[in-house]
DRENMILO-760042 format. One line per 3 residues: number of its first residue (from 1); their letters; for each residue x, y, z of C-alpha. Coordinates in nm, 4 decimals. Layout:
N
NUM = a = X,Y,Z | ...
# end
This chain:
636
1 = xxx = 1.0194,13.7799,4.7885 | 0.9894,13.4138,4.8527 | 1.2665,13.2728,5.0795
4 = xxx = 1.4951,13.0399,4.9089 | 1.5005,12.6717,4.9987 | 1.7663,12.6122,5.2600
7 = xxx = 1.8584,12.3132,5.5196 | 1.6954,12.4968,5.7973 | 1.3295,12.5029,5.6756
10 = xxx = 1.3361,12.1541,5.5726 | 1.2269,12.2347,5.1995 | 1.2454,11.9127,4.9538
13 = xxx = 1.3403,12.1038,4.6711 | 1.6349,12.3140,4.5652 | 1.9370,12.3088,4.7904
16 = xxx = 1.8335,12.0520,5.0104 | 1.7623,11.7740,4.7728 | 2.0800,11.6398,4.7172
19 = xxx = 2.1629,11.4195,5.0126 | 2.5588,11.4459,4.9662 | 2.5211,11.8125,4.9685
22 = xxx = 2.3416,11.8212,5.2923 | 2.5925,11.5863,5.4637 | 2.8962,11.7853,5.3430
25 = xxx = 2.6951,12.0970,5.4463 | 2.6154,11.9769,5.7917 | 2.9471,11.8057,5.8830
28 = xxx = 3.1991,12.0426,5.7422 | 3.4358,12.1922,5.9975 | 3.4588,12.5096,5.7804
31 = xxx = 3.1805,12.7717,5.8687 | 2.9562,12.7985,5.5621 | 2.7064,13.1058,5.5303
34 = xxx = 2.4729,13.1463,5.2288 | 2.3475,13.4824,5.1248 | 2.1213,13.6116,4.8424
37 = xxx = 2.1906,13.8785,4.5863 | 2.1152,14.1431,4.8605 | 2.3805,13.9792,5.0938
40 = xxx = 2.0974,13.8660,5.3383 | 2.1946,13.5603,5.5343 | 1.9550,13.2834,5.4281
43 = xxx = 2.1336,12.9837,5.5848 | 2.4550,12.8839,5.7809 | 2.6027,12.5602,5.8782
46 = xxx = 2.6601,12.4337,6.2585 | 3.0359,12.5219,6.2118 | 2.9633,12.8714,6.1430
49 = xxx = 2.7086,12.8823,6.4223 | 2.9788,12.7625,6.6596 | 3.2362,13.0203,6.5273
52 = xxx = 3.0005,13.3048,6.5459 | 2.7938,13.2173,6.8809 | 2.4729,13.2394,6.7130
55 = xxx = 2.1960,12.9850,6.6645 | 2.1370,12.8684,6.3333 | 1.8118,13.0632,6.2853
58 = xxx = 1.9021,13.3796,6.4640 | 2.1262,13.5431,6.1771 | 1.8494,13.4683,5.9223
61 = xxx = 1.7326,13.7853,5.7570 | 2.0346,14.0018,5.8627 | 2.3039,14.1002,5.5941
64 = xxx = 2.6622,13.9899,5.5992 | 2.7371,14.3641,5.7197 | 2.5940,14.2838,6.0641
67 = xxx = 2.8829,14.0511,6.1191 | 3.1930,14.2413,6.0306 | 3.3823,14.4495,6.2897
70 = xxx = 3.3478,14.8051,6.1381 | 3.6639,14.9224,6.3400 | 3.8664,14.6619,6.1879
73 = xxx = 3.7661,14.5393,5.8545 | 3.5326,14.5984,5.5552 | 3.2791,14.3800,5.3780
76 = xxx = 3.3480,14.2353,5.0815 | 3.1633,14.3936,4.7827 | 2.9619,14.1920,4.5551
79 = xxx = 2.8821,14.3029,4.1996 | 2.5494,14.4715,4.0840 | 2.1959,14.2908,4.2176
82 = xxx = 2.1214,13.9920,4.0050 | 2.4677,13.9837,3.8670 | 2.6939,13.7278,4.0527
85 = xxx = 3.0368,13.8382,4.1343 | 3.3668,13.6381,4.0768 | 3.5273,13.4108,4.3291
88 = xxx = 3.7582,13.5687,4.5888 | 3.9380,13.5689,4.9389 | 3.9501,13.7996,5.1974
91 = xxx = 4.0664,13.8454,5.5503 | 3.8032,14.0260,5.7782 | 3.7479,14.0827,6.1466
94 = xxx = 3.4085,13.9178,6.2448 | 3.1721,13.9981,6.5583 | 3.0535,13.7088,6.7925
97 = xxx = 2.7251,13.7270,6.9506 | 2.9050,13.8293,7.2745 | 3.0587,14.1339,7.1184
100 = xxx = 3.4137,13.9872,7.0788 | 3.5988,14.0012,6.7260 | 3.8210,13.7327,6.5756
103 = xxx = 4.0191,13.7322,6.2428 | 3.8699,13.5260,5.9715 | 3.9659,13.4292,5.6184
106 = xxx = 3.6587,13.4446,5.4106 | 3.6202,13.2837,5.0697 | 3.3371,13.3675,4.8651
109 = xxx = 3.1623,13.1650,4.5723 | 2.8767,13.2855,4.3869 | 2.6265,13.0533,4.2331
112 = xxx = 2.2613,13.0382,4.0983 | 1.9558,12.8112,4.1219 | 1.6965,12.8938,3.8632
115 = xxx = 1.6596,13.2862,3.8636 | 1.7831,13.3346,4.2134 | 2.1528,13.4439,4.2763
118 = xxx = 2.3348,13.3183,4.5912 | 2.6859,13.3528,4.7334 | 2.8440,13.0947,4.9523
121 = xxx = 3.0955,13.2261,5.2088 | 3.3540,12.9891,5.3603 | 3.4889,13.1095,5.6911
124 = xxx = 3.8106,12.9958,5.8499 | 3.8927,13.1365,6.2116 | 4.2502,13.2238,6.1594
127 = xxx = 4.3372,13.3513,6.5063 | 4.5840,13.0989,6.5759 | 4.7476,13.1602,6.2198
130 = xxx = 4.7554,13.5288,6.3293 | 4.9258,13.4560,6.6370 | 5.1978,13.2600,6.4709
133 = xxx = 5.2340,13.5385,6.2191 | 5.2632,13.7930,6.4848 | 5.5197,13.5823,6.6751
136 = xxx = 5.7125,13.5246,6.3552 | 5.7042,13.8929,6.2573 | 5.8288,13.9822,6.6218
139 = xxx = 6.1024,13.7127,6.5865 | 6.2050,13.8541,6.2549 | 6.2042,14.2081,6.3586
142 = xxx = 6.4179,14.1117,6.6747 | 6.6780,13.9073,6.4674 | 6.6904,14.1913,6.2135
145 = xxx = 6.7595,14.4391,6.5126 | 7.0225,14.1970,6.6429 | 7.1801,14.1327,6.2864
148 = xxx = 7.1965,14.4968,6.2157 | 7.3478,14.6195,6.5654 | 7.5947,14.3196,6.6155
151 = xxx = 7.9516,14.4234,6.6352 | 8.0400,14.1080,6.4392 | 8.0772,14.0835,6.0724
154 = xxx = 7.7941,13.8200,5.9606 | 7.8261,13.7476,5.5642 | 7.6517,13.5111,5.3100
157 = xxx = 7.9059,13.3785,5.0565 | 7.8538,13.2467,4.7222 | 8.0704,12.9294,4.6366
160 = xxx = 8.2780,13.1656,4.4108 | 8.3338,13.3763,4.7341 | 8.1332,13.6579,4.6116
163 = xxx = 7.9273,13.8310,4.8913 | 7.5592,13.7686,4.8487 | 7.4579,13.9622,5.1732
166 = xxx = 7.6509,14.1061,5.4705 | 7.5557,14.2746,5.8186 | 7.6016,14.6602,5.8532
169 = xxx = 7.8910,14.5884,6.0768 | 8.0742,14.5023,5.7668 | 8.0600,14.8723,5.6636
172 = xxx = 8.1491,15.0055,6.0006 | 8.4579,14.7734,6.0719 | 8.5940,14.7673,5.6936
175 = xxx = 8.5042,15.1153,5.5904 | 8.3565,14.9926,5.2599 | 7.9866,15.0615,5.1210
178 = xxx = 7.7215,14.8161,5.0609 | 7.7805,14.8668,4.6862 | 8.1496,14.8379,4.7043
181 = xxx = 8.1240,14.4962,4.9048 | 7.8757,14.3570,4.6465 | 8.1223,14.4043,4.3770
184 = xxx = 8.3868,14.2204,4.5527 | 8.5225,13.8673,4.5900 | 8.5957,13.8118,4.9541
187 = xxx = 8.9394,13.6733,4.8858 | 9.0528,13.9755,4.7332 | 9.0418,14.1441,5.0729
190 = xxx = 9.2716,13.8866,5.2427 | 9.6116,13.9737,5.3484 | 9.8690,13.8170,5.0919
193 = xxx = 10.0495,13.6064,5.3366 | 9.6753,13.4595,5.4419 | 9.5017,13.4318,5.1109
196 = xxx = 9.6335,13.0821,4.9847 | 9.5669,12.9265,5.3457 | 9.2032,13.0684,5.3540
199 = xxx = 9.1077,12.9929,5.0175 | 9.2228,12.6161,5.0813 | 9.0200,12.6035,5.3776
202 = xxx = 8.7158,12.7505,5.2238 | 8.7498,12.4956,4.9023 | 8.7766,12.2054,5.1474
205 = xxx = 8.4771,12.3171,5.3537 | 8.2637,12.3449,5.0330 | 8.3133,11.9691,4.9764
208 = xxx = 8.1617,11.8681,5.3236 | 7.8069,12.0211,5.3493 | 7.6955,12.1274,5.6939
211 = xxx = 8.0658,12.1363,5.8441 | 8.2082,12.4286,6.0462 | 8.5448,12.5586,6.0408
214 = xxx = 8.7284,12.8440,6.2523 | 9.0392,13.0428,6.1171 | 9.2056,13.3834,6.1732
217 = xxx = 9.3302,13.6200,5.8955 | 9.3784,13.9818,5.8066 | 9.1623,14.1655,5.5693
220 = xxx = 9.2148,14.5051,5.4125 | 9.0617,14.8111,5.5472 | 8.9315,15.0715,5.3114
223 = xxx = 9.2019,15.2995,5.4344 | 9.4836,15.0519,5.3637 | 9.5409,14.9194,5.7046
226 = xxx = 9.4990,14.5586,5.8077 | 9.2484,14.4286,6.0339 | 9.2542,14.0771,6.2097
229 = xxx = 8.9550,13.8736,6.2235 | 8.8544,13.5565,6.4244 | 8.6006,13.3890,6.2206
232 = xxx = 8.3603,13.0703,6.2116 | 8.2421,12.9437,5.8732 | 7.9492,12.7164,5.7965
235 = xxx = 7.8759,12.5335,5.4841 | 7.4978,12.5664,5.4359 | 7.4740,12.5077,5.0667
238 = xxx = 7.2476,12.2146,5.1239 | 7.0049,12.4172,5.3402 | 6.7391,12.5379,5.1013
241 = xxx = 6.6614,12.8498,5.3229 | 7.0307,12.9550,5.2769 | 7.2104,12.7815,4.9760
244 = xxx = 7.5467,12.9517,5.0915 | 7.8452,12.9716,5.2996 | 7.7616,13.1723,5.6271
247 = xxx = 8.0802,13.3516,5.7700 | 8.0648,13.4952,6.1099 | 8.3880,13.7251,6.1819
250 = xxx = 8.5053,13.9166,6.4912 | 8.7473,14.1986,6.4665 | 9.0298,14.1247,6.7154
253 = xxx = 9.2800,14.3838,6.5854 | 9.3134,14.5644,6.9379 | 9.3134,14.2457,7.1207
256 = xxx = 9.6007,14.0840,6.8957 | 9.8106,14.4053,6.9732 | 9.7374,14.3887,7.3381
259 = xxx = 9.8493,14.0157,7.3392 | 10.1735,14.1145,7.1342 | 10.2541,14.3845,7.3936
262 = xxx = 10.1902,14.1338,7.6738 | 10.3903,13.8706,7.5011 | 10.6843,14.1012,7.4220
265 = xxx = 10.6681,14.2081,7.8006 | 10.6894,13.8382,7.9018 | 10.9769,13.7834,7.6664
268 = xxx = 11.1609,14.0563,7.7938 | 11.1003,13.9580,8.1439 | 11.2388,13.6143,8.1006
271 = xxx = 11.5533,13.7541,7.8965 | 11.5881,14.0124,8.1782 | 11.5937,13.7383,8.4366
274 = xxx = 11.8600,13.5398,8.2587 | 12.0825,13.8361,8.1818 | 12.0447,13.9628,8.5624
277 = xxx = 12.1583,13.6255,8.6694 | 12.4413,13.6234,8.4465 | 12.5583,13.9601,8.5136
280 = xxx = 12.5519,13.8920,8.8822 | 12.7771,13.5605,8.8478 | 13.0168,13.7698,8.6312
283 = xxx = 13.0482,14.0610,8.8754 | 13.1378,13.8270,9.1293 | 13.4018,13.6819,8.9248
286 = xxx = 13.5271,14.0178,8.8340 | 13.5235,14.1104,9.1960 | 13.8098,13.8464,9.2696
289 = xxx = 14.0077,13.9513,8.9794 | 13.9927,14.3299,9.0732 | 14.0582,14.2575,9.4360
292 = xxx = 14.3498,14.0451,9.3519 | 14.5086,14.2906,9.0737 | 14.4689,14.5723,9.3517
295 = xxx = 14.6679,14.3668,9.6158 | 14.9275,14.2795,9.3688 | 14.9697,14.6350,9.2816
298 = xxx = 15.0136,14.7698,9.6353 | 15.3692,14.6169,9.7025 | 15.4835,14.6452,9.3213
301 = xxx = 15.7283,14.8797,9.2095 | 15.5595,15.0944,8.9291 | 15.8714,15.0304,8.7187
304 = xxx = 15.8158,14.6562,8.7364 | 15.7128,14.5017,8.4116 | 15.4234,14.3384,8.5865
307 = xxx = 15.2862,14.6732,8.7124 | 15.1698,14.7724,8.3708 | 15.0019,14.4371,8.3160
310 = xxx = 14.8109,14.4740,8.6398 | 14.6833,14.8216,8.5038 | 14.5515,14.6468,8.1944
313 = xxx = 14.3862,14.3875,8.4186 | 14.1829,14.6631,8.6089 | 14.1245,14.8396,8.2889
316 = xxx = 13.9593,14.5108,8.1420 | 13.7782,14.4381,8.4656 | 13.6212,14.8053,8.4398
319 = xxx = 13.5142,14.7308,8.0807 | 13.3538,14.4014,8.1868 | 13.1786,14.6011,8.4708
322 = xxx = 13.0328,14.8268,8.2293 | 12.9024,14.5550,8.0177 | 12.7414,14.3663,8.3147
325 = xxx = 12.5980,14.6990,8.4218 | 12.4206,14.7504,8.0923 | 12.2936,14.3974,8.1268
328 = xxx = 12.1674,14.4631,8.4868 | 12.0152,14.7842,8.3453 | 11.8133,14.5763,8.1031
331 = xxx = 11.7469,14.3514,8.3721 | 11.6038,14.6321,8.5868 | 11.8735,14.5409,8.8429
334 = xxx = 12.1033,14.8054,8.7764 | 12.2520,15.0546,9.0207 | 11.9823,15.3057,9.1236
337 = xxx = 11.9952,15.5954,9.3851 | 11.6597,15.7585,9.3395 | 11.6209,16.1462,9.3883
340 = xxx = 11.3695,16.3929,9.2802 | 11.5032,16.5515,8.9643 | 11.4444,16.7942,8.6548
343 = xxx = 11.4301,16.5866,8.3368 | 11.4935,16.9214,8.1424 | 11.8191,16.9780,8.3145
346 = xxx = 11.9415,16.6284,8.2706 | 11.8280,16.6512,7.8979 | 11.9888,16.9750,7.8068
349 = xxx = 12.3209,16.8753,7.9871 | 12.3378,16.5393,7.8038 | 12.2492,16.6993,7.4873
352 = xxx = 12.5125,16.9617,7.4864 | 12.7757,16.7382,7.5681 | 12.6970,16.4943,7.3112
355 = xxx = 12.6187,16.7665,7.0532 | 12.9837,16.9090,7.1005 | 13.1365,16.5738,6.9786
358 = xxx = 12.8922,16.4958,6.6802 | 12.9098,16.8100,6.4812 | 12.7597,16.6745,6.1805
361 = xxx = 12.4176,16.6533,6.3301 | 12.1706,16.9351,6.4545 | 12.0116,16.9037,6.7975
364 = xxx = 11.6660,17.0814,6.8403 | 11.5188,17.1114,7.1835 | 11.1527,17.2077,7.2763
367 = xxx = 11.1252,17.1834,7.6635 | 10.7869,17.2126,7.8589 | 10.8664,17.4976,8.1120
370 = xxx = 10.6337,17.3400,8.3747 | 10.7459,16.9786,8.3177 | 10.6638,16.7614,8.6239
373 = xxx = 10.9309,16.6539,8.8648 | 11.0306,16.2691,8.8549 | 11.2138,16.0544,9.0988
376 = xxx = 11.5167,15.8827,8.8959 | 11.8694,15.7689,8.9246 | 12.0318,16.0797,8.7363
379 = xxx = 12.3246,15.8687,8.6064 | 12.0893,15.5881,8.4898 | 11.8669,15.8480,8.2960
382 = xxx = 12.1812,15.9969,8.1545 | 12.2861,15.6807,8.0257 | 11.9406,15.6189,7.8531
385 = xxx = 11.9412,15.9586,7.6841 | 12.3182,15.9214,7.5494 | 12.1944,15.5597,7.4302
388 = xxx = 11.9134,15.7364,7.2425 | 12.1544,16.0174,7.0924 | 12.3976,15.7403,6.9879
391 = xxx = 12.1334,15.5472,6.8156 | 11.9884,15.8613,6.6327 | 12.3224,15.9687,6.5207
394 = xxx = 12.4192,15.6168,6.3849 | 12.0939,15.6149,6.1870 | 12.1974,15.9292,6.0232
397 = xxx = 12.5240,15.8558,5.8747 | 12.5169,16.1320,5.6362 | 12.4079,16.4070,5.8929
400 = xxx = 12.0502,16.5097,5.9873 | 11.8526,16.6478,6.2865 | 11.7825,16.5273,6.6470
403 = xxx = 11.4812,16.6771,6.7930 | 11.4131,16.6313,7.1610 | 11.0835,16.7357,7.3184
406 = xxx = 10.9440,16.7181,7.6662 | 10.5881,16.7425,7.7979 | 10.3270,16.6661,8.0740
409 = xxx = 10.0762,16.3905,7.9908 | 9.7955,16.1904,8.1940 | 9.7822,15.8170,8.1260
412 = xxx = 9.4445,15.6907,8.1562 | 9.3319,15.3310,8.2615 | 9.3089,15.1950,7.9275
415 = xxx = 9.6544,15.3237,7.8014 | 9.8202,15.2128,8.1377 | 9.6985,14.8673,8.1233
418 = xxx = 9.8413,14.8254,7.7748 | 10.1652,14.9586,7.8828 | 10.1784,14.7676,8.1843
421 = xxx = 10.2284,15.0748,8.4097 | 10.0194,15.2541,8.6649 | 9.7486,15.5397,8.5529
424 = xxx = 9.8267,15.8964,8.6341 | 10.0439,16.2013,8.5393 | 10.3767,16.1158,8.3501
427 = xxx = 10.6684,16.3314,8.2215 | 10.7354,16.2610,7.8630 | 11.0464,16.2677,7.6556
430 = xxx = 11.0707,16.1876,7.2869 | 11.3730,16.1836,7.0853 | 11.3166,16.2078,6.7020
433 = xxx = 11.5953,16.1306,6.4196 | 11.5630,16.2038,6.0624 | 11.7449,15.8846,5.9790
436 = xxx = 11.6733,15.5701,5.7940 | 11.4055,15.4234,5.9849 | 11.3095,15.0690,6.0650
439 = xxx = 11.0834,14.7936,5.9158 | 10.8529,14.6426,6.1636 | 11.0477,14.3175,6.2072
442 = xxx = 11.3350,14.5270,6.3066 | 11.1255,14.7602,6.5388 | 10.9848,14.4341,6.7219
445 = xxx = 11.3429,14.3557,6.8385 | 11.5208,14.6788,6.9191 | 11.4822,14.6405,7.2759
448 = xxx = 11.6259,14.2761,7.2931 | 11.9917,14.2415,7.4428 | 12.2515,14.1826,7.1760
451 = xxx = 12.0405,14.2633,6.8855 | 12.1883,14.5079,6.6666 | 12.1727,14.6281,6.2769
454 = xxx = 12.5210,14.7722,6.3122 | 12.8274,14.6327,6.1352 | 13.0451,14.4177,6.3864
457 = xxx = 13.2522,14.6070,6.6295 | 13.0421,14.9060,6.5967 | 12.8257,14.8044,6.8841
460 = xxx = 12.7499,14.5285,7.1288 | 12.3340,14.5785,7.0748 | 12.2866,14.6651,7.4575
463 = xxx = 12.2302,15.0409,7.4356 | 11.8304,15.0186,7.3857 | 11.8086,14.6927,7.5952
466 = xxx = 11.9647,14.8764,7.8846 | 11.7515,15.1828,7.8198 | 11.4344,14.9490,7.8294
469 = xxx = 11.5408,14.8095,8.1668 | 11.6287,15.1064,8.3302 | 11.2930,15.2886,8.2366
472 = xxx = 11.1014,14.9890,8.3451 | 11.2855,14.9938,8.6683 | 11.1639,15.3492,8.7081
475 = xxx = 10.8143,15.2505,8.6714 | 10.7899,15.3923,8.3319 | 10.7636,15.2611,7.9740
478 = xxx = 10.9677,15.3429,7.6650 | 10.8248,15.2920,7.2863 | 10.9431,15.3349,6.9466
481 = xxx = 10.7670,15.4567,6.6097 | 10.9613,15.4203,6.2802 | 10.8959,15.3896,5.9290
484 = xxx = 11.1579,15.2951,5.6632 | 11.3131,15.6321,5.5113 | 11.1000,15.8489,5.7611
487 = xxx = 11.3192,15.8338,6.0703 | 11.2396,15.6876,6.4376 | 11.0799,15.8441,6.7321
490 = xxx = 11.1675,15.6911,7.0814 | 10.9183,15.7980,7.3383 | 10.9828,15.7688,7.7330
493 = xxx = 10.7363,15.8134,8.0019 | 10.8271,15.8278,8.3669 | 10.5711,15.8691,8.6653
496 = xxx = 10.5527,16.2442,8.8093 | 10.6491,16.3302,9.1755 | 10.5126,16.5826,9.3823
499 = xxx = 10.8284,16.5796,9.6041 | 11.0793,16.8739,9.5801 | 11.3999,16.8630,9.3961
502 = xxx = 11.7034,16.8804,9.6602 | 12.0283,16.9948,9.5763 | 12.2917,16.7901,9.7701
505 = xxx = 12.6464,16.8599,9.8281 | 12.8848,16.5609,9.8695 | 13.1065,16.5667,10.2059
508 = xxx = 13.4541,16.4098,10.1513 | 13.5137,16.1186,10.3835 | 13.7635,16.1796,10.7008
511 = xxx = 14.0274,15.9355,10.6180 | 14.0462,15.5914,10.4395 | 14.2632,15.3953,10.6925
514 = xxx = 14.1145,15.2254,10.9969 | 14.1537,14.9887,11.2882 | 13.7950,14.8849,11.3666
517 = xxx = 13.6725,14.5186,11.3510 | 13.4879,14.4236,11.0540 | 13.2820,14.0866,10.9767
520 = xxx = 13.2787,13.9587,10.6026 | 12.9890,13.7459,10.5244 | 12.9965,13.5852,10.1879
523 = xxx = 12.9310,13.2418,10.0343 | 13.2285,13.2977,9.7842 | 13.5523,13.1972,9.9341
526 = xxx = 13.7437,13.3879,9.6816 | 13.5588,13.7066,9.7502 | 13.6160,13.6466,10.1236
529 = xxx = 13.9849,13.6020,10.0668 | 14.0316,13.9062,9.8482 | 13.8315,14.1340,10.0502
532 = xxx = 13.9760,14.0375,10.3799 | 14.3383,14.0904,10.2404 | 14.2305,14.4487,10.1108
535 = xxx = 14.0866,14.5357,10.4712 | 14.3617,14.4144,10.6344 | 14.5807,14.6251,10.4040
538 = xxx = 14.3838,14.9217,10.5320 | 14.4545,14.8405,10.8839 | 14.1272,14.6656,10.9992
541 = xxx = 14.0828,14.3474,11.1909 | 13.8744,14.1223,10.9863 | 13.6256,13.8470,11.0818
544 = xxx = 13.4710,13.5970,10.7989 | 13.1823,13.3904,10.7684 | 13.1044,13.1643,10.4739
547 = xxx = 12.7185,13.1401,10.5613 | 12.4336,13.3445,10.7138 | 12.3931,13.0866,11.0199
550 = xxx = 12.7760,13.1368,11.0843 | 12.7538,13.5070,11.0433 | 12.4602,13.5173,11.3114
553 = xxx = 12.6694,13.2808,11.5532 | 12.9743,13.4947,11.5219 | 12.7892,13.8342,11.5741
556 = xxx = 12.6050,13.7149,11.8753 | 12.9307,13.5936,12.0271 | 13.1182,13.9037,11.9693
559 = xxx = 12.8851,14.1855,11.8770 | 13.0346,14.4413,12.1476 | 13.3678,14.4049,11.9520
562 = xxx = 13.2401,14.4154,11.5867 | 13.1938,14.7590,11.4403 | 13.0811,14.6679,11.0988
565 = xxx = 12.9375,14.3922,10.8706 | 12.9795,14.3751,10.4977 | 12.6915,14.1345,10.4014
568 = xxx = 12.6650,13.9827,10.0787 | 12.2743,13.9660,9.9566 | 12.2555,13.6541,9.7599
571 = xxx = 12.3556,13.3388,9.9489 | 12.2090,12.9814,9.9672 | 12.0114,12.8660,10.2364
574 = xxx = 11.9831,13.2280,10.4242 | 12.0040,13.5153,10.2155 | 12.1208,13.8687,10.2965
577 = xxx = 11.7874,13.9967,10.4008 | 11.7123,13.7224,10.6630 | 12.0671,13.7443,10.8117
580 = xxx = 12.0230,14.1237,10.8435 | 11.6944,14.0544,11.0189 | 11.8583,13.8481,11.2836
583 = xxx = 12.1513,14.0827,11.3257 | 11.9216,14.3675,11.3940 | 11.7331,14.1527,11.6473
586 = xxx = 12.0534,14.1021,11.8206 | 12.1667,14.4715,11.7836 | 11.9162,14.7141,11.6572
589 = xxx = 12.2175,14.9625,11.5998 | 12.4199,14.7241,11.3967 | 12.6171,14.8825,11.1045
592 = xxx = 12.5619,14.6971,10.7788 | 12.6979,14.7457,10.4301 | 12.5213,14.5228,10.1972
595 = xxx = 12.7006,14.3963,9.8984 | 12.5788,14.2518,9.5674 | 12.6370,14.1656,9.1854
598 = xxx = 12.2810,14.2993,9.1571 | 12.1701,14.6567,9.2417 | 12.0048,14.8433,9.5112
601 = xxx = 11.6603,14.8134,9.3714 | 11.4045,14.5348,9.4300 | 11.5113,14.3062,9.7242
604 = xxx = 11.8226,14.5133,9.8152 | 11.5990,14.8457,9.8375 | 11.3682,14.6657,10.0915
607 = xxx = 11.6730,14.5659,10.2955 | 11.8094,14.9350,10.2736 | 11.4867,15.0391,10.4062
610 = xxx = 11.4971,14.8299,10.7052 | 11.8088,15.0053,10.8225 | 12.1170,14.8941,10.6162
613 = xxx = 12.3757,15.1775,10.6349 | 12.5108,15.1458,10.2535 | 12.5211,14.9545,9.9433
616 = xxx = 12.8184,14.8078,9.7469 | 12.7692,14.6706,9.3863 | 13.0386,14.4279,9.2704
619 = xxx = 13.3040,14.4615,9.1477 | 13.4071,14.7383,9.3516 | 13.7810,14.8830,9.3948
622 = xxx = 13.9863,14.9378,9.7044 | 13.9170,15.3139,9.7022 | 13.5275,15.2600,9.6687
625 = xxx = 13.5219,14.9853,9.9535 | 13.7528,15.2036,10.1820 | 13.5440,15.5341,10.1305
628 = xxx = 13.2111,15.3547,10.1776 | 13.3402,15.1814,10.5063 | 13.4617,15.5267,10.6479
631 = xxx = 13.1339,15.6923,10.5450 | 12.9169,15.4321,10.7542 | 13.1705,15.4221,11.0675
634 = xxx = 13.2243,15.7852,11.0740 | 12.8492,15.8684,11.0556 | 12.7000,15.9335,11.3881
# end
């Protein structure tokens, strides 16, 4: 067969006669290969030569199949010989002369000259395009994986609030299926208290293309509970690739709960500090009233009309002291004498006493036989338990059941952090009533001092506040769970101890009178005066100091004759702890009774551990003072 005319053989007829054709053929940056009806290569332009690495004459007589990488691509199939096929485009891998392959886009176009049929193949090296496509594909895969595995909710909303698309996290966090979410308007999920605010923000943002907005709101979970979300919204309606409102939201429900716990604890701490300071000052005042009333009573005939008045005054002082004691309990500054104890014994004893007075309620107990020992002030814990019983009884005006349970539990790091206590073993007490229950707002305030839902004169609102402070003071925690109409459960957890329970017997003091010399140290003159008069009544010799500096000077000068120091803990400039340190430096065997309107916990406990012999909490009466003095002086 005669080879057709082509640019390479210089023929002057057929394909090479048109100068314009030749110019385009030779200068084209697109590789061009001409094949006959048998797919035999008859010509190729310089661009194809450069692309394939062959000289322009080297491939003449070869078929197009010789250029195709058989392991990667196939050769385009033409029609029957002598019948031109239609135009088309295909991507194939072509082989270079050096054996390497590259991806190419091949567009073929059949044409004929006279009786001969030819096909023009236009080659484009698409290596860079393939790299870009692979990079794009990899990025898309990476983004899809991130999108599908993110813990945040990502959603695309239409201007009417319907959900066009969402990340799988929306199903995990909210509990709805994709089909259910697709039928929803996002506003329908909003909490009623948040709906109007969020819809206003959304509509305002729709008027400002390209703007972002942040908001916090609650949405309804499939199970009916509410989840808190922190969200960022972006108006991308004018972006052709998006044309919607993009919402990125994170579930912060647990974080909000933790923040609420911390905030409540901080609030209670601040209120406790205030309550403790007030109670301390009131106790100092009550100390003066108590002491003066006792002194007047000593020399007064019981038949005197004023004698009964003094009894009333002392009764009122005791009531005031009980009130401040509850305040100090809330402030964690109550009177604590911590010893190993069996909670089951304390609970059964208090429940039995309470049950005898409240016949209209039934008390049931379920106590763990192996309940761990705890270190507590038994009197304080008894107060807590009685307060819980009373609150349960008041919540059941028509009678009901009070169930008390104990068990051992281990608190892990996470739960301990939430409750602001140390992790480890705890003994748990739960007191459950079948009463009216509480709503969330009431439950959030039940541990606040002076908060009460009772009618006037029925309670001061200090019972649960004192219980809160006492349990926190014992390094434990107290919480309440309640629902309106379904009763209330108050749970207490106290850290377990490995110390053995010791049964102690009280030894009565020898006598209440004495002749020893006692130094009274207090910055309140009225307390010095009344305490001095009481001690002189008992026969003691008394020295007084109105400040820490004065007390140190007097003791240094007269230490050999001073048998006992009654030292106030809270004084300006130099407190009781610092004074005690100086006294002990002068005489390591110094006998000191620490006195305070606060308690024996905290600062007082540290002073006691340094060698103080006893503690007196104001206001104290004559009998209590005289007994404590004799206990210290008569002790070896």
